[in-house]
N, C-alpha and C positions, 0 to 999 in steps of 0.2 A: 582509662577514660578516653572516649573522643566526644570531645565537644565538637559539635557540626558549625559551620560558617553559614550553610543553606539548607536548602532541601537537597541534602547529601543521597545519595539512593542505598537503600535497604532492602534488600527484595525477602518476597516472602518465600519463595523458590529460593533454594541455591543460588541458582543461576538465572539469570534473566535473558533469553536471546534479543538482540535489539535488531533484530533483521539483517537483510543483506542491502546493499547499496548497487549506485553504477560505478561508474567508470570515473578516474583519474586521478591524480596524486598530489602534493600540495597544490593551491592555487597560489599565482601569483600578488597584486595588491588588487588588480581590477578583476580575480576570480578565477583566469587563466589556469592551465593545466601548468605544474611547473615541475623541474626535473624527479626524475624516478629516487634518487638517494634523499630527498626532503625527508624529514621524520614527518611521524605522526604526532598528531598535536591536541594536547588536551587543555582545558579550561583549568586553573588552578587561582584561588588567593594565596596571598602571601602568606610560607608558614609562618606560625609565631613566632619560633625560634630557629637555630640551624638543626643539625641533622645529629643530634645525641637521640640514640632508641629508647633510652632510659627517658629521656626527656621529652618525646615526641608524641603529646597527648591529646593533639588536636588533628579534624578532617584532614586539613590538607597535607601539614608533613607526613602523617601517615599513608595517605594515598601515594607519595612519593617514593617510602620507606619499603614500601611493600612491592614497589617496581624492583626493588634493588637487593632485598632478603627474601630469604623462603622460609616461611615459618613451620614449626617440630608438626602441628595440626592442620589440616583446612575442614571443612562442614560440606556435606554432602545436601541432595535436597529435604530430606527428614530433618536438618539441622541438627545433623548429629555429628563428631568428630572422628577424623578419621586420619590413619597417621599421612604425612606429607614429607617432609625432613626426617622424622622419627620414624624408626623400622620398628619399634613397638616402644609400647609405654605399659607398665603393670603394674599392677599393685595387689595385694590380697587382703588391705586392710583398710585402704581409702587413704593412710598416713604414711607409710612406707613406700616411695615411688621409686621404680628405675626406668630409666629413659636411657635408649639405645638409639643411635642414629645409623642412617645409610651410609654407607661406602660412596667415595667416588663424587661427593662433594667438595669443592675447593671455593676458597676465597678469592676475589677478583685480583688480588696478587700472586695465585699460585701455589699459596700454603694450601694445604688439607684440613678442612674443617674436623675438629675432634670436641671434645665433650669438654674440655679444659675452658672453650670459648664459652659456652655457657655457663658455668661456673664463673667465670671473671664477670661476664655480662650483670649475671641476677645479684653477683655481691657488689659491684660497683652501683648498678642502680637501687641498693637497697640500704647503701650507706646514707645515714643523713649528711655527713658531710660533704657530700657531692650533689646534693639538692634536687634531685631526679624528680620530676613529677608522678613518675610512675611506683615509686618508691613503695606505696602500700600496696600495691598488686603482689609484693613477695612476704606483706606481713604473716602470711600465714606458714610460712617456713621459721622450723626450729632455728633460734639464732637470731632470728631479725629483732628483738627486741637490744641483744646487746650492737646492733649496728645504731641503734635510734634510742639513746638514753634520755635522750630530752636537748631543746633548747639550752644552750651555754655548757653542757655535759658534754665532757670528751669521750669520743669513741675509743675502746680498747683495744679492738679486735677488725680485721679487715676481712673477716669472712664469717659467713654464717655456719653453725655446725650443724646445721640438716643438710647441707649443699657439700657432696662430696664427689668426684672422679673415684669410678673403679678401676684400677689397673695403671697401667704407664701414664702421666698425666699426658706425656708427650704425645701418645697415640692412642688413648682408649677414646673409643666411641662411645663408653657407657659411662652415666655417671646416677648419683642417688638423691633424688630430693626427700628429704624429711619433715613434715608438718607439726606442728605442735598439737595440730588435733586432726582427727579424720577428716576430709574434706571430698566429697563425692564426686563435686566439679573440676576437679583438678587439672582434670585430662582438656575438659571442654575450653581453657582459661585459654590454653597454650598454642592458641589463633593468635593469640592476641601480640601489637609492636613491643611491649616492653619485654617479652620474652622470645627477643631475637637474641642470637648469642652477639661477640664481639672480638675479632681478631688481637695478635697481640700488638699489630701495627698502631692499632687506637691507642694505646696508651704511652705518655709520655714518663719520662724519668721520675718524676712524681707521682706515679699511679695515676694520673689522672687522663682521660680522655680528652684528646686533645683539638683545640679550635679547629689546628687543620685537619684533620680527620672529621670534623662535623660538618665541615665545609664541603669537603670533598669524602664522602664513608665508603669504605669497602666492604662491600656485603657478598654474600656467596645465591645470588638470586638471580632474573633474568639477566637482568641489564647493570652496567656501572655507569660510575658519573663518566662525563666526557672530560671536565674541567670542574673547578672549583666554582660553588655556588657561593656571590656575595650577596647576601642578606642588604634589602635597603637600596640595592643600586641594579643588581641581576633583574631583569623584566621575563628571564628563562632560564628552567633549568633542562641542563640537557646532558640526555643519555645513550648509550651505546650498545647494543645488545653484547652479552660477555658466551660468546660461543661455547666454551667449556663446559655451558650447567649441564646436568644431566639431564635424560628426560626430556619431556616437549619444550621446543624453544618459539619464542616468538618467530614470525614468520618474514619480522621485516627487521631494521637492522637499526634504527634511531627511534626514540622519545624523546618528544618534547612539552614539557609543561609549561605552558604559557600564563604568566600571572596576571591577574585582571584585579580591579576594585569594583568594575561594573558589570554584575550579569548582562545587563543589556548590551551592552557592550558588546561581550563575548558571545550573543545571541546572533547579534549582527554580523560579527567577523564569521560563526558556522554556517549560516545561509548564504555567506558570498562564498565558500569554503576556503576561507582563511583560517579555521579551525575544526577541526576532525572531532572533537567529543566533548560535550558541553552537560554535566551531570547537576548542574542545580539553575535550571530555568527560572527566568522572571515570573511572576503571574502576567506582566504584561503581555507576556509574550506566548503564553501557551496556546491561546487561539488561534494565533499567526502559526505557530507550530504544527496544531493538527492540520490546519488544511494545507500548507505549504510541503513537509518533511514528508506527509504518509506515514509511510511504515518506518522509518528514522526517526521517529518520534513513539517513547514508550512511556505510558500512563499506568503505574502498578504500585499495588498496597507496599508498603515498607515498615520496616521496625522501628523506624524514630520517632521518637516523641520532642514536642515545640513547648517550650514553658516559657512563663514570667516570671522572672526569680526576684525575690530579694537581698538584698545584703544585712540579714538582720544579727550577722555577729558587733556588726559596727555604727549602726543606724539605727536607734531605736524609733524611728519613724513607724516602724511597720509590726515592733515587736508585739500589737495586738492580734491575736488570731481573729478575732470578730471584725477588723477592719481586711484582713489580708481575704477572709470567706468573703467579704463583700464586693472586694474587687471581682475577683472570681464571678460570684453571680452576675455581676453586670456585664461579663464580657458577652457577646454572641455568638459563640462560636460556629454555631449552624450555618449561620449568613457569610461568615468569614472563609468557612470552608466552602460553601457553595457559589459564594459572589466573587469575593477576592480570588480565591483561587480555582474559579468555575469547576468546583466540585471533584478536584482532584487531593482534598483534605479530609479528613474525620476528626469531626468532634472527640476531643479527648474525655474520657472519663472515669479513667484510673492511670496510676504512674505506670504500670505493667500495659504494653503495647496487646494488642488482639491477637498478631501473630506469634507469640510467645507461650506457652503454658504459663496460666498463672492469672492472664487475665480474667477481670470479673466485670461484666457490662453493668453500667451505672453505679460501680463500688462508691465514686463521688459525687455525691447527692448536690454539694453547695460546684461541682461545676456545670450543674443547668443552669441555664440561663433564666433570669427573676429579677428583674429590674426594681419593683416594686419592692421585695423584699430585702435586696440591696440597698435601695437608697434608704431605708428602714434603718438598717442595722449599721450601714456607716456613721448616718448623725448618731445613733444611738450611742455608737461606739467611739464618738467625739475625732471621724477621720479626720486626716489631713487635708485642708483647701486645696493646695497645690500638691501634683505630685511631677517625677519625673521619670522618662522613660526613656532606656537607651537600648540602642541596638547597632549593628554593623552594617552599614552600607555598601559593604562588597557583596552581600549574597541577597538571595530576592525578599526583603523583608519591609522595605518602605511601607507598602500598600497596607499589610493584615498590622504592620504595628500603629500606621495611624488609624485605622479603622477600630482598635482595641483604644486606643486614647479618644476618639469619638463617642466609644461607648460609654468611659467613665465619666466622660463631659457631659453627655446627654442622660447617664442613668445616677449619678453619683452629684450629680452639680458642682464638680470640684474642676479646677484648670489644670491641664496636662502639658508639661514642656515636654515634645519631643528631641531628643538626642540622639545624633546620627553621627556612627563613630565610621571613620574612612575603611578601617581593615578592621579584620575579626579579631587580629591580632593585639589590636590597640584595646578593647573592650577588655579582653581577656587580660590585660597587662595590668590595667587600671583595677580589675577586679581582685587581681594579687596581692599588688601593691594596697589595696583597700583606700584607694583615691576616690572612686567614685561609689556616689552614695544615693542614686537612684534606684529603680526598679529595672531590672536588663531582661532582656531576648537573651534566652539559653535554648539549647538544643542537644539531645543526645541519640547517636549512634552506636548502637552494640558494639561490645567488644569481641564478645561469643554471645550464642543463645543461650541463655539464661534468664529468669524471671531475677534471679542476684543480682544481674550485671545491671538493671536498673535502679537498684538500691544503695549497694555496698560502694561503688567510686562515685556516686554523685551525694549522697546524703548521708554515709557513716563520718565518725565522729572524726578518724582518723585519718580520710578523706580531705578534711577543713585543709592539710598542709600537706599531705600528700597526696591528693587526688583532684576531681570536679567539683567539691563542697563549694563552692563561690558563696553559700547563702550564709555560709558560716554556722550552720543549727547544727545542736548537738543534743543527743535523747539516750540516756542509757538504755533504757527500755529497748526501744530501739535495735540498738547494736546489742542487747543480750538477745534480740530475737534473732538476728542476722547470725550470730555465732552457735543459734540452738539449729538454725536452717545447715549452717554448714557441717556443723558434727551430724547429720542425718546418716544414719547408713545407706538412705535413699534418696535420690534424686526427687521423688513423687514425696518422700517424708518431709526432706527439706523444704519443699515449695508450700507446704500448710504455714510454716513459721514464717516464711519470706510473704504468704499474706498477712499473715499479723502485723508485720512492722510496716506493708505498705498500709494497714488500716494506722497504724499512728502518723503515717506521712499524709493521707487524708486529713486526718482529724487537724495536725499542726499547720499544712500548708505551706512551709519553707521555699517551695515551687507551686505555683499554678501551674498543672497540665490547662495547654488549650487547645492542640491538635496531634493527630498523628499523622506522619508526613507518607505522602505519595510517592511515587517514582515521577520524576518530571526532567526526562534526558532526551538527547537528540545525538545524532552524528553526522559527518559529512558525505558525500557520496562517493569520496575519497576512499573508504574504508568498508569492511562488512564483519561480520561474524560477530560484533561487539558483546559482552556480555558481563555483566556487574554481578560479585558476590555478596554473600549472606554482610560481609563486615562491610560496604559501599566501597569496594575497590574493582576496578576493573582486571578482565581475564585475559592478559594479553598477549596467553602462550593463542589464545581463541581468533584475535584480530588480524585481519589479513587484509591488503591495501589490494587497490581495485585499477588493473589499466596497467 
């Protein structure tokens, strides 16, 4: 999963050129040019957790790890998986997969990258005792059930039987993955954060990934950590280029992620040249960005979806689907998209984004604004007289959440309390701990280009404990349709089942789709060649300093 902090960018094509810029390095506090060795600086919300790859399941932490690790596959402009670290990924039956990694990759501590590093990482993430958020992504591997016997039951093994190195474990670059059932899209998944490897140095004597490693992870990608990151106190995450990375390398030596709790403050820093990349501009800044930044402002369609969610598993207030439908019909998506976001959003009418195969225009009938029907249905269903709506204020959400609240007040005749959480991590933590019972703002940025990715990680039963199912919604028919889609011989055949599963979501509405994201990003005069890939991450090898 990658739940999003804000309007994080996912492009319709694989890469979006954000153009060229003028001159300058980092600026001083008054906007003047700084020394040439200053880092390229990117805006970021505080990551929810430390940097355990198998437990980094949100956009902020994923952005950092994407600069530190290199994936097995990346995605081309046709949204197809292409080999990256992988030399080959082969299967004749979509069940038994053989993966060979390229030679020449080394960890930041100098050790060679080997197949065992992937086997170790995947077994660790899949083990319920390690409580990794990405656990569910390995549920298709044969033997995953042995590592997940259920709460309170002991795990009797440390390895999935469907995962093994072929050849000498110390040196082999080839490993085999046997799935419990055929899954035609397995290769497509492998660009996601959860499938990164781990070096031997990540593990302590007890077999656990150490906190020291999570503060300063050793990767095999473009950049390495300059120093440990102390969550809660550090306001920057500082990286330096790893010069032994094979292939194209970043053209600058230092990268800094600056942590912000306000998208508006970050935008002001960008305009003053005290920040170089801001990929989640607030609605209040869009008009100004268009005028002042010119070609350094970008507005493009992307593959993300914004929702209003319901904590259905532990708050019965929202258990009546007719109440949820009424809330959906009371939301004026068109006005929010055109007015609040200055036309930089599109009203959502399906749980699959229009940029991916499987989207059906108008599939969600109750996503159409109908205030009269909404009010009548809400009253007939004895909907609650008061509602609460939570959101994270470190992303660009205040304006649209207030607009939704006003819609509900006016169209349903209810009181709505809007609750801001200072950090995205805070609302995620409360949802994880089941301590927040109100409706909540949620967003989804794709992990890999497939309609299935909008379904399984967010709404499947297994995703309640090992994914992003914050609603706690469970439906056997939905799960069964996903399984049929997974087992289909081709992606086209599988899509038919995924669309049937989508129909169940529309019928049950555990979340309400509100709008489809668009790219609202900007960069400073200090850099050029900025591109953002399909997974909403900067292509650092293309970025250059100017001047």
